N, C-alpha and C positions, 0 to 999 in steps of 0.2 A: 404132796401136790406141788407141782411146779408153778410158780407165779411169774408171768411174763410182764416185765416192766416196760412202759412206753419209751421209745427213743425220743430224745430231745434235740431240736434243731440247734445248729452251732451258734446262732445268734442268741439263743436262750442261755447257753453255757457262758457266753461272753458277758452278757448282761448280769447274770447271777454272780459270776466271779468278781465283777467290779463292785457289786453291792456287798458281797461278803468281805471283800478287801477293805472297803470303807468302814463297814461295821466292825471289823477286827481292830482297825486302828483306833476308831472312836471308842470301842468297847473297853479299852484300857482305862478310859476316864469314867465311862458310865456303862455298867454291865447290862442294864435294860436295853440300851441301844444295840448291843451285840445280838441279843435274842430277837429284837425286832428286825434287825438286818437279816438274820438267818431266815426268819419267816418270810420276809419280802423276797429274798433270793429264791426260795422254794416256790413261792407263788409265781414268780417270773418264769421259772422253768415250766410250770404247768401251762402257762400261756403259750409256750413254745413246744409243747409236746408234739411228737411226730410219730404216731403208731404205724406199724406196718399194715398195709391193706392188700386184699386179694381181689384183683379185678375179675369180673365174670368171664367164663370161658366161651360164652356164646359169640357167634359171629355177627357182624353187621349191627353192633350196638354202640351207643354213645353213653359214656359214664359221666357222672358228676365230677366237675373239676374242684369242687369245694364242699366242705362240711357246712351245713346251714339249713335254711328253709327256703322253699320255692316262693319267691316274692311275687313273680308275675310270669305269665306265659302269653305271648301275643305275636301276631304277624305285624312286623314293623319295617320301615325303611331304615337300614343301618346308618350310623353316623357317616358323614361324607368322607371323613379321614380314612375310612376303611377301603374306599374305592370300589364298593360293591354296588351293582345295579339291581334294581327290583327289590321286592320285599323278601325278608328272611324271617324264619320263626325264631323268636328270641325267648330264651329261658333265663330268668334272672334269679340268682341265688344269693340270699342275704346271709352274711357271716357275722355273728355277734361276737363280743369279746370272750365269750365262753367256749366258742367253737375252736377246733384245730385250725390253724391259720395257713398250713402248708397246702398249696394247690397242686393239682395233678392234671395231666393231659387227658381230654375226653376220649380221644381215639389214638391208635397207633399210627405213625406216619412220619413224614418229613416236615420240619419247620421251614415253611417257605418264606415267611416274613415276620418281623417283630416291629411294631410301631409304638414308640413311647411318646405320650403327649403330656407335658407338664400342665398343671392346673391348680384348682382350688380344692377345698375339702368340705363340700356341703354334705349334709346327711344323705347317704346313698339310697334311702327310700324315696327321695324326691326325683322327679323326672329330669330336672335340670342337671343332675349329677352326670347323666350321659354326655352332656356337652361341655360342662365346665370343670369337672373334677380331674385330678391327676389320674392317668390310666395307662394301661399297656395292653395292646392287642397282639395276639399270637395267631398266625395263620398256619394250619396243619392240613396236609393232604395225605390221604392213605393210599395204599396200593390199588384200591378199587376205584380211585379217582374222586372219591367223596372228599369235599373240602369244607372245613368249618373254621370259625373264628371264635376264640374265647377272649374276653376282655376283663382284665383285673382292674377294678376301680377302687382307688383310695377313698376313705370316708372321713367322717367327722373326727374320729379318734385315730384311725390309721393314717400314718404319715409317710410310709415308705413301701414301695413295691420292689422286692428283690427278685431278679431274674437269674435262674441257674442254667438257662439254655441259650443257644445261639442259632442263627439262621443256618440251615443245612443239617442240623442235628437229626438223627433218626430216633424216634421215641417209641417206647412200648406203651400200650394202653394203661393208664393209671400211673405212669411214671411221674415222679416229682418234677415240677418245673419252676418252683419258686415259692415265695411267701409274701403275704400282705400282713403287716404287723397290726395286731389288735382290732381285727374285724373290719369288714367292708362288704364288697359285692363282686360277684363274678357273673358276667353275661355270656351266654353261649348262643351264637348265631348259626342256625342250621338251614338247609334247604327246606322249602315249604312242603315237599312231598314226604318228609319223614313221619313216622308214627310216634307221637309223643306218648310216653308211658308213665308220666308223673302228672301231678295236679298241683295247683296253687295251695300253699299251706303245708305241703308234704316235707318231711325232714329228709335231708340227703346226707350221704356219706361219701366223701371224696374217693374216687377210684373204684367204688363198689356199686353205688346206686345207679341203675340204668335209667337214663333220661329219655332215650328215644331209640327207635329201631329203623334201620334202612336195609332193605333186602335187595341187594344188587341183582341176584339171580332172577328174582321175580320181574324186575324191570327189563332185564335182557329178554326174558321169555315173552313179555308183552310186545316187544318190538318184532318178534319173529312172526312171519305170516302163518296163519293157521292152515292145516291141510284140509282140503275139501273132500 
């Protein structure tokens, strides 16, 4: 039986290497420190695990950008910094320290804009985290013309958002886009007319769980005049 081990993000390897190096040096004086350092290093790697994911093959679907739990689904006015007019459907996903921290794009498409906003580190379950926390918004438009925004929000423990993409990049659905260290929240802003397929309290898997469906063909057909 072949066992497939999870891939670990590069930040995890760097952190583990530093921990093991320090433990190795101090371990010459105190052997227990060496074993404690080894254990902490492996625990660090687990925090940065990055398993492969298989996005759904269905058309016109939006997948989860993060592992976690659906915290809230609501029709809201987006933050003013996003420059969006009118309400959007927002799906908030809470990532605990036990979740995989690597984030993925909800749809395939072109990165139109990335907005980084420095801020504080309130608990991400609080509403004020939308306005005051450090965050990064990514705008993606697909070939069907559907546009969404997902916002990575740093939390009480998370202190850094790492972005691995840039404006103009072409993304595949479920492609890795970056990481938020040690848990936080990701908000997805969608057009109001999408069909949400998840509910509050549901567990999500980044790149695999379908959050919503938008059927472009049906919308086109609705605009065509009916034959009398």
